[in-house]
C-alpha positions as CSV (number, residue, x, y, z in Angstrom):
1,X,342.1,132.3,138.8
2,X,340.9,134.9,141.3
3,X,339.1,136.7,138.5
4,X,337.3,133.4,137.5
5,X,336.3,132.7,141.1
6,X,334.9,136.3,141.5
7,X,333.0,135.9,138.2
8,X,331.4,132.6,139.4
9,X,330.5,134.3,142.7
10,X,328.8,137.2,140.9
11,X,326.9,134.9,138.6
12,X,325.7,132.8,141.6
13,X,324.6,135.9,143.4
14,X,322.7,137.0,140.3
15,X,320.9,133.7,140.1
16,X,320.1,133.9,143.8
17,X,318.7,137.4,143.3
18,X,316.5,136.3,140.4
19,X,315.1,133.3,142.2
20,X,314.7,135.0,145.6
21,X,311.2,134.5,147.2
22,X,309.0,137.7,147.0
23,X,309.0,139.6,150.2
24,X,306.0,140.3,152.4
25,X,304.3,143.5,151.2
26,X,304.4,146.6,153.4
27,X,302.0,149.5,153.3
28,X,303.6,153.0,153.7
29,X,300.3,154.9,153.9
30,X,296.7,154.4,155.0
31,X,294.2,153.0,152.4
32,X,292.2,155.7,150.6
33,X,288.4,155.5,150.1
34,X,287.9,155.3,146.3
35,X,285.5,157.8,144.6
36,X,283.2,158.6,147.6
37,X,279.6,159.0,146.4
38,X,280.4,157.5,143.0
39,X,281.9,154.0,143.7
40,X,281.9,154.1,147.6
41,X,278.3,154.8,148.5
42,X,275.5,153.9,151.0
43,X,275.1,150.7,149.1
44,X,277.4,147.6,149.3
45,X,280.2,148.3,146.8
46,X,282.7,145.4,146.2
47,X,285.8,144.4,144.2
48,X,287.1,147.4,142.4
49,X,289.1,146.9,139.2
50,X,290.8,149.8,137.3
51,X,291.7,149.7,133.6
52,X,295.4,150.0,132.6
53,X,294.9,153.5,131.4
54,X,293.3,154.5,134.7
55,X,290.2,155.9,133.0
56,X,287.6,153.3,133.8
57,X,286.6,151.7,137.1
58,X,284.4,148.7,137.5
59,X,283.0,147.2,140.7
60,X,279.8,145.4,141.7
61,X,277.0,146.1,144.1
62,X,274.7,143.7,145.8
63,X,271.9,146.2,146.4
64,X,272.3,149.3,144.4
65,X,269.1,150.2,142.5
66,X,269.0,150.9,138.8
67,X,270.7,147.8,137.4
68,X,269.3,144.8,135.6
69,X,269.0,142.6,138.6
70,X,270.1,144.4,141.8
71,X,273.3,142.4,142.0
72,X,275.1,144.2,139.2
73,X,278.4,145.5,137.9
74,X,278.8,149.3,137.7
75,X,281.2,151.5,135.8
76,X,282.6,155.0,136.2
77,X,284.7,156.9,133.7
78,X,287.4,159.4,134.7
79,X,287.2,162.6,132.7
80,X,289.7,165.4,133.2
81,X,290.7,163.8,136.5
82,X,287.2,163.4,137.9
83,X,285.3,160.2,138.3
84,X,281.9,160.6,136.6
85,X,278.5,159.3,138.0
86,X,278.3,155.5,137.9
87,X,276.1,153.5,135.5
88,X,275.4,149.8,135.1
89,X,277.4,148.0,132.4
90,X,275.7,146.7,129.3
91,X,276.4,143.0,130.0
92,X,274.5,142.8,133.3
93,X,271.7,140.2,133.5
94,X,268.6,139.8,135.7
95,X,270.7,137.3,137.8
96,X,273.8,137.9,139.8
97,X,276.7,139.6,138.0
98,X,279.8,140.3,140.1
99,X,283.6,140.1,140.6
100,X,284.7,142.2,137.5
101,X,288.4,142.1,136.6
102,X,290.2,143.9,133.8
103,X,292.9,142.1,132.0
104,X,296.4,143.7,132.1
105,X,296.2,144.7,128.5
106,X,292.7,146.2,128.9
107,X,291.2,144.1,126.2
108,X,288.8,142.0,128.3
109,X,286.8,142.1,131.5
110,X,286.4,138.8,133.3
111,X,283.4,138.4,135.7
112,X,281.1,135.9,137.5
113,X,277.4,135.3,136.8
114,X,274.6,132.8,137.5
115,X,272.8,133.8,134.3
116,X,271.1,131.0,132.2
117,X,273.3,128.9,130.0
118,X,276.0,128.2,132.6
119,X,276.9,124.9,134.2
120,X,275.3,125.6,137.5
121,X,275.9,128.0,140.4
122,X,278.2,130.9,139.6
123,X,280.3,130.6,136.4
124,X,283.1,132.7,134.9
125,X,282.7,134.8,131.8
126,X,284.5,137.5,129.9
127,X,283.6,140.3,127.6
128,X,285.8,142.2,125.1
129,X,286.4,145.8,125.8
130,X,285.3,147.9,122.7
131,X,285.9,151.5,121.8
132,X,282.4,152.5,122.9
133,X,281.5,149.7,125.4
134,X,281.6,146.0,125.7
135,X,281.1,142.9,123.6
136,X,278.9,139.9,124.2
137,X,279.6,137.7,127.2
138,X,281.6,134.6,126.5
139,X,281.4,131.6,128.9
140,X,284.9,130.3,129.8
141,X,283.9,126.7,129.3
142,X,283.8,123.4,131.3
143,X,287.5,123.2,131.8
144,X,287.3,126.3,134.1
145,X,283.6,126.1,135.2
146,X,281.8,123.4,137.1
147,X,278.3,122.6,138.4
148,X,279.5,124.3,141.7
149,X,280.6,128.0,142.1
150,X,283.5,129.7,140.5
151,X,284.4,133.2,141.7
152,X,286.9,136.0,141.4
153,X,288.7,135.5,138.0
154,X,292.0,137.4,137.6
155,X,294.3,137.0,134.6
156,X,298.0,137.3,135.3
157,X,299.9,140.3,133.9
158,X,301.5,138.1,131.2
159,X,298.1,136.7,130.2
160,X,299.1,133.1,130.7
161,X,297.4,132.2,133.9
162,X,293.8,132.6,135.1
163,X,293.5,132.7,138.9
164,X,290.1,131.8,140.4
165,X,288.3,130.2,143.3
166,X,285.9,127.3,143.3
167,X,284.1,124.9,145.7
168,X,284.0,122.1,143.1
169,X,284.9,118.6,144.1
170,X,288.6,117.8,144.4
171,X,289.6,120.8,146.6
172,X,291.0,120.8,150.1
173,X,287.8,122.1,151.8
174,X,285.2,124.7,150.9
175,X,286.2,127.4,148.4
176,X,289.8,126.8,147.2
177,X,292.2,128.6,144.9
178,X,292.9,127.3,141.4
179,X,294.7,128.3,138.2
180,X,294.0,127.6,134.6
181,X,296.6,128.0,131.8
182,X,295.6,130.1,128.8
183,X,296.1,128.2,125.5
184,X,295.3,129.6,122.1
185,X,292.5,131.8,123.2
186,X,290.9,129.3,125.6
187,X,291.7,127.8,129.0
188,X,293.0,124.4,130.1
189,X,291.6,122.3,133.0
190,X,291.8,124.2,136.3
191,X,294.1,122.9,138.9
192,X,294.4,123.6,142.6
193,X,297.2,125.9,143.6
194,X,300.1,123.6,144.8
195,X,301.4,123.8,148.4
196,X,299.8,124.5,151.7
197,X,297.6,127.5,150.7
198,X,294.3,125.6,150.3
199,X,293.0,124.4,153.6
200,X,289.7,123.2,155.2
201,X,288.9,127.0,155.5
202,X,287.4,129.1,152.8
203,X,290.1,130.5,150.4
204,X,288.8,132.8,147.6
205,X,289.1,136.3,146.0
206,X,292.7,136.1,145.0
207,X,294.9,138.5,143.0
208,X,298.5,138.3,141.7
209,X,300.7,141.1,142.8
210,X,303.2,143.0,140.6
211,X,305.7,140.2,140.7
212,X,303.2,138.0,138.9
213,X,303.8,135.2,141.4
214,X,302.9,136.1,145.0
215,X,299.2,136.5,145.7
216,X,296.8,138.3,148.1
217,X,293.7,136.4,148.9
218,X,290.7,136.1,151.3
219,X,290.4,133.5,154.0
220,X,287.8,132.7,156.7
221,X,286.8,129.6,158.6
222,X,283.1,130.1,157.9
223,X,281.7,132.8,155.6
224,X,278.4,132.8,157.6
225,X,279.9,133.4,161.1
226,X,283.6,134.5,161.0
227,X,285.3,137.6,159.8
228,X,287.2,137.5,156.5
229,X,290.8,138.5,156.4
230,X,293.3,139.2,153.6
231,X,296.4,137.0,153.4
232,X,299.6,137.1,151.4
233,X,301.2,133.9,150.1
234,X,304.5,133.3,148.3
235,X,305.7,130.5,146.0
236,X,308.8,128.5,146.7
237,X,310.0,125.6,144.6
238,X,306.7,125.6,142.7
239,X,304.4,125.5,145.8
240,X,302.7,128.2,147.8
241,X,303.1,128.6,151.6
242,X,300.1,128.7,153.9
243,X,300.0,132.5,153.8
244,X,300.2,135.2,156.5
245,X,297.6,137.9,157.3
246,X,298.1,141.4,156.0
247,X,298.7,144.0,158.8
248,X,295.9,146.0,160.6
249,X,296.4,148.9,158.2
250,X,294.6,146.8,155.7
251,X,292.6,144.2,157.6
252,X,289.8,145.9,159.5
253,X,289.3,144.7,163.1
254,X,285.9,143.1,163.8
255,X,284.8,143.3,160.2
256,X,285.3,141.6,156.8
257,X,288.2,142.6,154.5
258,X,288.1,140.9,151.1
259,X,288.0,141.1,147.3
260,X,291.6,142.3,146.6
261,X,292.6,143.3,143.1
262,X,295.8,144.6,141.6
263,X,295.4,148.2,140.2
264,X,296.4,147.8,136.6
265,X,297.0,151.6,136.3
266,X,299.5,151.5,139.1
267,X,301.0,148.1,139.7
268,X,302.2,149.1,143.2
269,X,298.6,149.6,144.4
270,X,296.0,147.2,145.6
271,X,292.2,147.6,145.8
272,X,290.0,145.8,148.3
273,X,286.7,146.0,150.1
274,X,285.9,146.5,153.8
275,X,283.5,148.1,156.2
276,X,285.5,150.9,157.9
277,X,284.7,151.7,160.6
278,X,283.5,148.2,161.5
279,X,280.0,149.4,162.4
280,X,279.6,151.4,159.1
281,X,276.3,150.9,157.3
282,X,277.8,149.5,154.1
283,X,281.0,148.1,152.7
284,X,283.1,150.3,150.4
285,X,286.1,150.0,148.0
286,X,289.6,151.2,149.0
287,X,293.0,151.6,147.3
288,X,296.3,151.2,149.1
289,X,299.9,151.4,147.9
290,X,302.2,148.6,148.8
291,X,305.9,147.8,148.6
292,X,307.7,144.4,148.3
């Protein structure tokens, strides 16, 4: 009898462990500036994504010369441990191309663009990663995109859930966070994240963390006048909490901190964008290790 009771207690403890809510991330060391002079430059460099093999980095710049439209995605390859000079990717357009994100398997890059052929505003696209470059851009369709803006696509590690932000009708306020389920190579109708996470403020630029459930995202009351901060939110019983701001080691005082992305080459690392110090001439991309 005592053995049976002990076994039941152990099984219950195991279930509780498996379903325990993810803990708040902590940051054991200061963020590191990524590839100074290559990816972090005198221009505005935003939303760094690193391939699973750690050999390719993509980000976008709002004002770096030499691209197809000035608002372009850039790439650097790592050769023998050194990041090589950056070059614009082949799928840039004369319009706005931004928010690149590798998939966890390295087979696709998701991104945003206002190029002709979309539904209006900024839409979500993807390209296939080829041995010597990238394939043709593929629009993600009307179940994901709208006549409004869709930003910051990020596919979960298991490839089943696309995380994005949109200011389409039906949200809680301005930009809100949504997911779309992958189904046979396409995506189902996007749905707002459940719970308290979407508010009357702007919620955007979200990434799943290593646990594939908790997220880090950007929030501000007004993009035009207020500083942007990074927040962490956890799911419980199928719904996300309101979220809590990340500590000052990540969020820069008196400046914007945004565009987080899980580092697929090291799942315990997070990339983000900020102006550090707050009066620096441009924003740069950083990498920081976290623990949960």
